[in-house]
Structures are given as C-alpha cells and as structure tokens.
C-alpha positions in Angstrom: -23.2 24.5 33.9 -26.7 25.5 32.7 -27.3 24.2 29.2 -27.3 26.7 26.4 -30.0 25.3 24.1 -29.5 27.5 21.0 -25.7 27.5 20.8 -23.4 24.6 19.7 -19.9 24.1 18.3 -19.0 22.0 15.3 -15.5 20.5 14.9 -13.9 18.9 11.9 -11.8 15.9 12.9 -8.9 15.2 10.5 -6.0 17.6 11.2 -8.3 19.8 13.3 -9.0 17.7 16.4 -6.7 14.8 15.4 -3.3 14.6 13.9 -3.6 13.2 10.4 -6.6 11.3 8.8 -8.7 9.3 11.3 -9.7 6.8 8.7 -6.1 6.0 7.9 -5.2 5.4 11.6 -8.3 3.2 11.7 -7.3 1.3 8.6 -3.8 0.8 9.8 -5.1 -0.6 13.1 -7.4 -3.0 11.2 -4.4 -4.2 9.1 -2.3 -4.8 12.2 -5.1 -7.0 13.4 -5.2 -9.0 10.2 -8.6 -7.5 9.3 -7.3 -7.1 5.8 -3.9 -7.2 4.2 -1.1 -4.7 4.3 -1.2 -4.6 0.5 -4.8 -3.3 0.9 -3.5 -0.7 3.3 -0.8 0.3 0.8 -3.4 0.8 -1.9 -5.6 2.8 0.5 -2.6 4.9 1.5 -1.8 5.6 -2.1 -5.4 6.7 -2.7 -5.3 9.0 0.4 -2.1 10.6 -0.9 -3.6 11.2 -4.3 -6.7 12.6 -2.5 -4.5 15.2 -0.7 -2.5 16.1 -3.8 -5.6 16.5 -5.9 -7.0 19.1 -3.4 -9.8 16.8 -2.2 -12.2 17.1 -5.1 -15.6 15.8 -4.5 -15.2 12.9 -6.9 -11.9 11.9 -5.5 -13.2 12.1 -2.0 -16.2 9.9 -2.8 -14.0 7.3 -4.5 -11.5 7.3 -1.7 -14.1 7.0 1.1 -16.1 4.4 -0.9 -13.0 2.3 -1.4 -12.2 2.6 2.3 -15.6 1.4 3.3 -15.3 -1.5 0.9 -12.7 -2.9 3.3 -15.5 -3.7 5.8 -17.9 -5.2 3.2 -19.3 -8.4 4.7 -18.1 -7.6 8.2 -20.5 -7.3 11.2 -21.1 -3.8 12.3 -20.7 -4.7 16.0 -17.3 -6.3 15.2 -16.0 -3.3 13.4 -17.2 -0.9 16.1 -15.6 -3.0 18.8 -12.3 -3.0 16.9 -12.7 0.8 16.4 -12.9 1.3 20.1 -9.8 -0.8 20.7 -7.9 1.0 17.9 -8.8 4.4 19.2 -7.7 3.6 22.8 -4.4 2.0 21.7 -3.4 3.9 18.7 -5.4 7.1 18.2 -5.9 8.7 21.6 -2.4 10.2 21.7 -3.0 11.8 18.3 -5.6 14.2 19.6 -4.5 17.9 19.5 -4.7 18.9 23.2 -5.3 22.6 22.2 -8.3 21.8 20.0 -9.7 19.5 22.6 -9.3 22.2 25.2 -11.4 24.5 23.0 -14.1 21.9 22.5 -14.3 21.3 26.2 -14.6 25.1 26.8 -17.8 25.0 24.7 -19.0 21.9 26.6 -18.3 23.5 30.0 -20.2 26.6 28.9 -23.3 24.4 28.5 -23.1 24.2 24.7 -23.4 21.0 22.7 -20.3 20.0 20.8 -20.5 17.9 17.6 -17.8 16.4 15.4 -18.6 16.8 11.7 -16.4 14.7 9.4 -16.2 12.7 6.2 -14.9 9.7 8.2 -17.4 6.9 8.8 -20.0 7.9 11.5 -19.2 4.9 13.6 -15.6 5.9 14.0 -16.5 9.6 14.5 -19.0 8.5 17.2 -16.3 6.6 19.0 -14.0 9.6 19.0 -16.8 11.9 20.2 -17.7 9.5 23.0 -14.1 9.1 24.1 -13.6 12.9 24.2 -16.9 13.3 26.1 -18.5 15.4 23.4 -22.2 15.5 22.4 -22.0 13.3 19.3 -20.8 13.0 15.7 -22.1 13.5 12.2 -20.2 11.4 9.6 -20.4 9.5 6.4 -22.8 6.6 6.6 -21.8 3.1 5.5 -24.7 1.0 4.4 -25.5 -2.2 6.4 -28.1 -4.9 6.0 -29.0 -7.2 8.9 -26.0 -5.9 10.9 -23.5 -6.5 8.1 -21.8 -3.8 6.1 -22.4 -3.9 2.3 -19.4 -1.8 1.5 -21.6 0.9 -0.1 -22.3 4.5 1.1 -25.7 5.8 2.1 -26.1 9.2 0.6 -23.3 11.7 0.1 -19.8 11.7 1.6 -19.9 14.4 4.4 -17.7 16.8 2.6 -17.9 20.5 1.5 -21.6 21.4 0.8 -22.9 18.1 2.2 -21.2 18.8 5.5 -22.7 22.3 5.7 -26.2 21.0 4.7 -26.0 18.4 7.5 -25.0 21.0 10.0 -27.9 23.2 8.9 -30.4 20.3 9.1 -29.1 19.5 12.7 -29.6 23.1 13.7 -33.1 23.1 12.4 -33.9 19.9 14.2 -32.3 20.9 17.5 -33.5 24.5 17.5 -30.0 26.0 17.2 -29.3 29.6 16.3 -26.4 29.3 13.8 -25.4 32.9 14.5 -24.7 31.8 18.0 -22.8 28.7 16.9 -19.1 28.1 16.3 -17.3 26.0 13.7 -13.6 24.8 13.6 -11.7 23.3 10.7 -8.3 23.1 9.1 -9.4 23.0 5.5 -10.6 25.4 2.9 -13.0 22.6 1.8 -15.0 23.3 5.0 -15.6 26.9 4.0 -19.4 26.2 3.5 -19.6 25.0 7.1 -17.5 27.8 8.5 -19.6 30.4 6.6 -22.8 29.1 8.3 -22.0 30.1 11.8 -21.4 33.3 13.8 -18.0 32.3 14.9 -15.6 30.5 12.5 -12.2 29.4 13.7 -9.4 28.1 11.4 -7.4 25.5 13.3 -4.1 24.3 11.9 -5.2 25.8 8.6 -4.0 25.0 5.2 -2.7 28.0 3.2 -5.9 28.6 1.4 -8.0 28.6 4.6 -5.4 30.8 6.4 -5.7 33.4 3.7 -9.5 33.3 3.7 -9.6 33.5 7.5 -7.4 36.6 7.4 -9.5 38.2 4.7 -12.7 37.6 6.7 -11.2 38.4 10.1 -11.7 34.9 11.5 -9.8 33.6 14.4 -6.8 31.4 13.7 -5.4 28.8 16.1 -2.4 26.8 15.1 -1.2 24.0 17.4 1.4 22.6 15.0 4.2 24.9 16.3 5.3 26.1 19.7 5.2 29.7 18.5 1.4 30.0 18.3 0.5 27.2 20.7 2.5 28.8 23.5 0.2 31.8 23.4 -2.5 29.9 25.2 0.0 27.7 27.0 -0.9 24.5 25.1 1.9 22.0 24.5 2.5 21.5 20.8 3.7 17.9 21.3 1.0 15.2 21.0 3.0 12.5 22.7 1.0 13.0 25.8 -2.1 10.9 26.3 -5.3 12.6 25.2 -6.7 12.8 28.7 -3.5 14.1 30.3 -3.0 16.6 27.4 -6.5 17.9 27.7 -6.2 18.5 31.4 -2.9 20.4 30.9 -4.4 22.3 28.0 -7.6 23.2 29.9 -5.6 24.5 32.8 -3.3 26.5 30.6 -6.2 27.9 28.7 -7.8 29.1 31.9 -4.5 30.8 32.9 -4.4 32.4 29.4 -7.8 34.0 30.1 -6.3 35.8 33.0 -3.7 37.3 30.6 -6.4 38.4 28.2 -5.2 36.1 25.4 -8.5 34.3 25.0 -12.1 35.4 25.6 -14.2 33.3 28.0 -17.0 31.7 26.1 -19.5 33.2 28.5 -18.2 36.6 27.6 -18.6 36.2 23.8 -21.0 38.4 21.9 -22.5 36.8 18.9 -21.7 36.8 16.1 -18.1 36.9 17.3 -14.9 37.6 15.3 -11.3 37.7 16.3 -8.3 37.9 14.1 -5.1 36.0 14.7 -2.8 37.6 17.2 0.8 38.3 16.2 
C-alpha cells in the first residue's frame, strides 16, 4: 500500500484496544514473577479502583501512575522491558479487542501510520504497538539514570489535555493534517484528543463519551456485546489469541464492507463523520 504521509490514526489503549488497564496486567505479571509483593499489587489495585471511581481526575491519575512507576525504582530499564515483552506474550495478548485491532490494521493497510496514545508507561505501550505491528506509541515517560529507573515521572502523565498536546506536537513534527486523521477512545477524558481530528470514534465508550459522541454525530463502535460487534462480524469474546482474533476480525470486516456496514478507509472523505447504526 502506498504510504499516506498526511493521515494517521491514534488509538487509546486501556478498554479501547485492550480489555482493562494495561498497567494493571503488567503489574500483576510482575508480582507473579516476584518482582514485587502481592501486597504491593493489592495496594496498587486499590488505587486503580479509586482512580476509576473518582472519574480519573488529573491529580488522582498522576498519583496513581507515579505510585505504579515507583514499583520499578532501582530496576534496570532493560530488565523491565524484557519482562514486559514476556508478560505481554503470556498474559496480555489475549486481552486485545479483535474488533479494535481490525480497525487499526485497516488504517495501516491503507498506508496510514497508527499510533497508540496512552497514560501507561511508554515502554509498555511500545511493546504493545510492536506486537500489534503498529507504527509506535506515545506514553507516560518514566525517568531513568544510567539505565536504571528512578521511580519518578518525566513531564506530565499522558492524560486529557497532555495527551492532546502530544498528538498535536507529533502531527506538527511528522507533517500530519489533523483533519485527515482519526482518533479512537473509550473515555470522555480523551475528548481533547478526539476533538483534534477529522474523524473521532468512540470505542466501547463510557456513558459520558457515548452521549457526547451521539451529540456530535461521531461514530460509535462497541465490541463488548455481541449485539453491536456482530454488525461487522467481529467476535465479542477475547479468549482467542490476539493474532488469530485479528485475522478473523479483519476478514469479517472486509465481508462487512460488501454489505455496506463499514466504509473503506480509501473511500473516506475528510473530515468524516458517521453516527452509530441502530
């Protein structure tokens, strides 16, 4: 496919391209490998629960991510990355939403760059992007000195306005036309990023984002139930391996185009809007 140098797609990770919180799956894998204690994991889980119940305020998000990164303080970056690759392959690959991955690969196959944009640490986000054969990842940066994590953050947590600002900076650096770009997310917190682009898609949306998407006429894709997922022939179950699920989803999506249920990316007119089908 001929590269499309001015168009790209930006995907949130947690609950958009992956079931649940990627950093929690990672922390659980580290605890299982005695990287830190299960008591530490329990404390982290409690903070994550409070984060969700509090509506992911910026201050709570920063404290939660900062405490999560504190788990790796004093550890070698190479060691953590190697464990991250192992944990992804063994415990996270089957948590990828096949439907969302199929959408990401449609952009890639159309010659567009596809970026993950997430508050999770950039090393983990990069592993996910590489395993899914996407362009790359933008994530929260953990400070390191001489190849060892300090447990502190560099700059802001990639959340809300910071996520949008990072996407805008990437677009300027890479010569992207944001009106020709797409963004996908499950959360109302990503409204700044979704509002930047010509095509915004709510994926597995929370109630606030669903309402906002309907108000703005944005496309909605929900892979959590068979009712909506069946419309593009994507299995709702995530028990399939990510690679197998993606092949099935991609083939089903192509069949759906023949039924007129999804536009081909090459046929999109920018900016593009589509409301949820009922």
